[in-house]
C-alpha positions in Angstrom: 0.0 0.0 0.0 1.4 3.4 -1.0 2.1 6.0 1.7 0.0 9.2 1.2 2.1 12.1 0.1 1.1 14.2 3.1 2.6 11.6 5.4 6.0 11.4 3.7 8.8 13.3 5.5 11.2 15.1 3.2 14.5 16.8 4.2 15.9 19.4 1.8 19.7 19.9 2.2 20.9 22.9 0.2 23.3 25.7 1.2 21.8 28.2 -1.2 18.8 29.8 0.6 16.9 30.6 -2.6 17.3 27.1 -4.1 16.4 25.6 -0.7 13.2 27.5 -0.6 12.4 26.8 -4.2 12.7 23.0 -3.6 10.6 23.3 -0.5 7.9 25.2 -2.4 7.9 22.6 -5.2 7.5 19.7 -2.9 4.5 21.4 -1.2 3.0 22.1 -4.7 3.2 18.4 -5.4 1.0 17.6 -2.3 3.8 16.7 0.1 3.9 18.2 3.6 6.3 21.1 4.3 9.8 19.6 4.3 12.5 20.0 6.8 15.4 22.2 5.7 19.1 22.2 6.3 21.8 24.4 5.0 24.7 22.0 5.5 25.5 18.4 6.2 25.9 18.8 10.0 22.5 20.4 10.3 21.0 17.6 8.1 22.5 14.9 10.3 21.0 16.5 13.4 17.5 16.7 11.8 17.7 13.0 10.8 18.5 12.1 14.4 15.6 14.2 15.7 12.9 13.4 13.1 11.8 10.4 11.0 13.0 11.3 7.4 11.8 9.3 4.4 13.5 11.2 1.6 16.6 13.4 1.6 17.1 15.9 -1.3 20.8 16.4 -1.0 23.0 19.0 -2.7 26.5 17.8 -3.3 28.7 20.9 -3.3 28.3 22.5 0.1 30.7 24.2 2.5 31.8 22.2 5.5 30.3 18.7 5.3 29.6 18.3 1.6 27.0 15.9 0.2 29.4 13.0 -0.2 30.4 13.1 3.4 26.8 13.4 4.4 25.9 10.2 2.5 28.7 8.4 4.2 27.5 9.5 7.6 23.9 8.6 6.8 25.1 5.1 5.8 27.0 4.7 9.1 23.9 5.8 11.0 21.8 3.2 9.2 19.6 5.6 7.2 16.9 3.6 5.4 15.1 6.4 3.4 15.6 7.5 -0.2 18.3 9.8 -1.5 17.8 12.3 -4.4 21.1 13.9 -5.5 20.4 17.6 -6.4 23.4 18.9 -8.3 24.6 21.0 -11.3 27.9 19.1 -11.4 28.9 17.1 -14.5 27.2 13.8 -15.2 30.3 11.7 -14.5 30.8 13.2 -11.1 27.1 12.7 -10.1 27.2 9.2 -11.4 30.2 8.4 -9.4 28.5 9.7 -6.3 25.4 7.6 -7.1 27.5 4.5 -7.3 29.2 5.5 -4.1 25.8 5.8 -2.4 24.8 2.3 -3.6 28.1 0.9 -2.3 27.3 2.4 1.1 24.0 0.6 1.0 21.8 3.7 0.5 18.7 3.9 -1.7 19.7 6.5 -4.3 16.5 7.3 -6.2 18.2 9.4 -8.9 19.6 12.8 -9.8 17.7 16.1 -9.8 19.1 18.8 -12.1 19.5 22.4 -11.1 17.3 24.3 -11.6 14.9 21.5 -10.8 11.8 21.0 -13.0 8.5 20.1 -11.2 8.0 17.0 -13.5 11.5 15.6 -12.7 11.1 16.2 -9.0 7.6 14.6 -9.1 9.0 11.4 -10.8 11.8 11.0 -8.4 9.7 11.5 -5.3 7.1 9.1 -6.6 9.7 6.4 -7.1 10.2 6.1 -3.3 8.3 3.6 -1.3 8.6 2.2 2.2 11.0 -0.8 2.3 11.2 -3.5 4.8 14.5 -3.7 6.6 16.1 -7.0 5.4 17.1 -9.4 8.2 20.7 -9.2 9.3 22.9 -11.8 7.7 24.0 -12.8 11.2 20.4 -13.9 12.0 20.4 -16.5 9.2 20.6 -20.0 10.6 24.1 -21.3 10.6 24.9 -24.0 8.0 27.8 -26.4 8.6 29.8 -28.6 6.2 28.0 -31.6 7.7 24.6 -30.1 6.6 25.8 -29.6 3.1 27.3 -33.1 2.9 24.0 -34.5 4.0 22.2 -32.4 1.5 24.2 -33.9 -1.3 23.4 -37.4 -0.2 19.7 -36.6 0.1 19.4 -34.9 -3.3 18.6 -31.5 -1.9 21.0 -29.7 -4.2 19.1 -29.0 -7.4 19.7 -27.0 -10.6 17.5 -24.0 -11.5 17.7 -22.5 -15.0 17.9 -18.9 -16.3 16.8 -18.5 -19.9 19.2 -17.0 -22.5 17.6 -15.4 -25.6 18.7 -13.8 -28.8 18.9 -10.1 -28.7 18.2 -9.9 -32.5 15.2 -12.2 -32.7 14.1 -12.9 -29.2 14.4 -16.7 -29.8 15.0 -18.9 -26.8 18.5 -20.2 -27.3 19.4 -21.9 -24.0 19.8 -21.8 -20.3 22.4 -21.4 -17.6 22.3 -24.0 -14.8 22.4 -22.4 -11.3 22.8 -24.3 -8.1 20.1 -24.1 -5.4 19.7 -25.9 -2.1 16.1 -27.1 -1.4 16.4 -27.4 2.4 13.6 -29.3 4.1 13.1 -26.7 6.9 14.9 -23.5 5.7 13.4 -23.6 2.2 15.3 -22.5 -0.9 18.9 -21.4 0.0 20.7 -19.2 -2.5 24.2 -20.3 -3.6 25.9 -17.3 -1.9 25.2 -19.0 1.4 26.7 -22.4 0.6 29.2 -22.1 -2.3 31.9 -20.5 -0.1 31.3 -23.3 2.4 31.6 -25.9 -0.2 35.0 -24.5 -1.4 36.3 -24.2 2.2 35.2 -27.7 3.2 36.4 -29.6 0.1 32.8 -30.3 -1.1 32.9 -28.2 -4.2 33.8 -31.1 -6.4 30.9 -33.3 -5.4 28.6 -30.3 -5.6 29.7 -29.5 -9.1 29.3 -33.2 -10.1 25.8 -33.2 -8.7 25.0 -30.1 -10.8 26.5 -31.7 -13.9 24.6 -35.0 -13.5 21.2 -33.3 -13.1 21.5 -30.6 -15.7 22.8 -33.0 -18.3 19.8 -35.2 -17.6 17.5 -32.3 -18.2 19.4 -31.4 -21.4 18.9 -35.0 -22.6 15.2 -34.7 -21.9 14.9 -31.4 -23.8 16.7 -32.9 -26.8 14.4 -35.9 -26.8 11.4 -33.5 -26.7 12.7 -31.8 -29.9 14.2 -28.7 -28.2 18.0 -29.1 -28.1 18.7 -26.1 -25.9 22.3 -24.9 -25.2 23.2 -25.5 -21.6 25.7 -23.3 -19.8 27.3 -24.6 -16.6 29.2 -22.3 -14.2 32.1 -24.2 -12.8 34.5 -23.6 -9.9 38.0 -22.9 -11.1 39.3 -25.4 -8.5 37.1 -28.2 -9.7 37.9 -27.5 -13.4 41.6 -27.2 -13.0 42.4 -29.6 -10.2 39.5 -32.0 -10.2 38.3 -34.7 -12.6 35.4 -32.8 -14.1 36.9 -32.8 -17.6 36.7 -36.6 -17.8 33.4 -36.6 -16.0 31.9 -34.2 -18.5 33.0 -36.2 -21.5 31.7 -39.5 -20.0 28.4 -38.1 -18.9 27.7 -36.4 -22.3 28.4 -39.8 -24.0 26.2 -41.6 -21.5 23.3 -39.1 -21.8 23.6 -38.7 -25.6 24.1 -35.0 -25.3 26.3 -33.4 -27.9 29.2 -31.5 -26.2 28.6 -28.6 -28.7 25.4 -27.8 -26.8 27.4 -27.4 -23.5 29.2 -24.2 -22.6 31.4 -24.1 -19.5 31.5 -20.7 -17.8 34.7 -19.9 -15.9 35.9 -16.6 -14.4 38.9 -15.0 -16.0 40.9 -15.2 -12.8 40.7 -19.0 -12.9 43.8 -19.6 -15.0 46.4 -17.1 -13.8 48.5 -19.5 -11.8 49.2 -22.3 -14.3 48.8 -21.2 -17.9 50.3 -24.4 -19.3 47.9 -26.7 -17.4 45.0 -24.4 -18.3 45.9 -24.6 -22.0 46.1 -28.4 -21.8 42.7 -28.7 -20.1 40.8 -26.2 -22.1 42.2 -27.4 -25.4 41.1 -30.9 -24.5 37.5 -29.7 -23.8 37.5 -27.7 -27.0 38.8 -30.8 -28.9 35.7 -32.7 -27.7 33.4 -29.9 -28.8 32.6 -28.0 -25.6 32.2 -24.3 -25.6 34.1 -22.1 -23.2 32.9 -18.8 -21.9 35.0 -16.2 -20.1 32.7 -15.0 -17.3 32.6 -11.5 -15.8 34.9 -10.2 -18.5 36.6 -7.0 -17.7 36.6 -7.4 -13.9 40.1 -8.9 -13.6 43.6 -7.7 -14.5 44.5 -10.1 -17.3 41.5 -10.1 -19.5 43.1 -9.3 -22.9 46.1 -11.5 -22.2 43.9 -14.5 -21.4 41.6 -13.9 -24.4 44.6 -14.0 -26.7 46.0 -17.2 -25.3 43.1 -19.4 -24.2 40.6 -21.0 -26.6 37.4 -19.3 -25.5 34.3 -19.4 -27.7 32.1 -16.9 -25.8 32.6 -13.6 -23.9 30.1 -12.8 -21.1 29.7 -9.1 -20.3 29.6 -8.5 -16.6 26.4 -7.1 -15.1 28.3 -4.2 -13.6 28.9 -2.8 -17.1 25.5 -3.9 -18.5 23.2 -2.5 -15.9 21.6 0.8 -17.2 24.4 1.1 -19.8 21.9 3.1 -22.0 22.1 5.8 -19.3 25.8 5.8 -18.7 28.2 6.9 -21.5 31.2 5.4 -19.8 29.6 1.9 -19.5 28.3 2.2 -23.0 31.8 2.9 -24.4 33.2 0.0 -22.5 30.5 -2.4 -23.8 30.7 -1.1 -27.4 34.5 -1.5 -27.5 34.3 -5.0 -26.0 31.7 -6.1 -28.5 33.9 -4.9 -31.4 36.8 -6.9 -29.9 34.7 -10.0 -29.5 33.4 -9.8 -33.1 36.9 -9.5 -34.4 38.0 -12.5 -32.4 34.9 -14.6 -33.5 33.5 -14.9 -30.0 29.8 -15.1 -29.2 28.7 -12.4 -26.7 26.3 -12.7 -23.8 25.1 -9.8 -21.7 24.1 -10.8 -18.1 22.1 -8.6 -15.8 19.7 -7.1 -18.4 16.8 -5.9 -16.4 14.9 -3.4 -18.5 13.8 -2.7 -22.1 16.2 0.3 -22.4 19.2 -1.9 -21.8 17.8 -4.6 -24.1 17.3 -2.1 -26.9 20.7 -0.6 -26.5 22.5 -4.0 -26.5 20.5 -5.1 -29.6 21.5 -1.9 -31.4 25.2 -2.6 -30.6 25.0 -6.1 -32.0 25.3 -8.2 -28.8 24.2 -11.8 -29.4 22.4 -13.0 -26.3 20.6 -11.6 -23.3 20.4 -13.1 -19.8 18.7 -11.3 -17.0 15.4 -10.5 -15.2 14.0 -8.8 -18.3 14.0 -12.1 -20.2 13.5 -14.4 -17.2 14.5 -15.2 -13.6 16.1 -18.5 -12.6 13.4 -21.2 -12.2 13.1 -25.0 -11.9 13.1 -27.0 -15.1 9.3 -27.7 -15.0 8.6 -23.9 -15.1 10.5 -23.3 -18.3 7.6 -24.2 -20.7 5.3 -21.7 -19.0 7.9 -19.0 -19.1 8.5 -19.6 -22.8 4.7 -19.3 -23.5 4.6 -16.0 -21.7 7.8 -14.8 -23.4 6.3 -15.5 -26.9 3.0 -13.8 -25.9 4.9 -10.6 -24.9 6.8 -10.3 -28.1 4.7 -7.3 -29.4 5.7 -5.3 -26.3 9.4 -6.0 -27.0 9.1 -4.8 -30.5 7.3 -1.6 -29.5 
């Protein structure tokens, strides 16, 4: 249920008295109650301690405690409201402050230009809504290695699948297998809670084998049903380099009747720094048998170009940190555009992960990226939900073309 405008508490932080009064007048004209006002960061912090504040309209360039220092202090104080950055500074500076705010755990609603238009202010204020405070990570029930070992024997570790679709045609091309833990009492447990535990406790190899066994079984079923989807499997660098997964993959594909050319193994670019010779041997063997190789999170490590030039990758996956809202950020857009040009010249298929809105979809399609993976196309889901998702995806095609 939306909070009535008259009940939303707004704080205007602006050192210029005229601009502060103008913003105050505009918020009242939009139906909000008279906002609190502060001329600097220190006064703003005092007001936030004395009153419940839902939204802070924050100038960045102020004497004394500037807007950036104020955001840091609000974060340290556990502020849970929305932040609107009001600034006439250059776009790259404001964008850096926005990212800083997100890194501090603040809800940055957007940027308000100076002088502020009533329409822009109305849109930013309307984007705020009360948000439940997430439970502290420390309150999550502790999971021990013995619990994970038992889960593997009980079949509680299962694959979920996120669709991958063509940015040019919208065609459903394949899926990525993602590990989930279906706990009998805790419910569905996300991989961030148990993958580090598996790596620390020596259970990452059996966990990876479990994912391979089940996902290849599903791939075989899809093939028999007349839909030979491509399957991407994200593998631990430890398991791939030091374990026996290479031989296991080859044997299980033969047993299930799944062509290796339908399987792409996703590995992060930092996986092969230590032993290039061993990496070349392993990856060349996988490529010899027909498996695809994807360099995941491209651009987030220090040796990206060197590894692309030496290792036999077939696919380049654009990291969500560059993809998210790239149509609104000239710097991210330039990075993606140059990366796509590089990939085309090297003959690599390109996949953008983290596509969450139509603007990003349209921009990537214009740039010639091959595939999309993200919430805009579909969230991760169990295998039995994929047909229903596909029917909805096809039904919504006119909206994507609009």
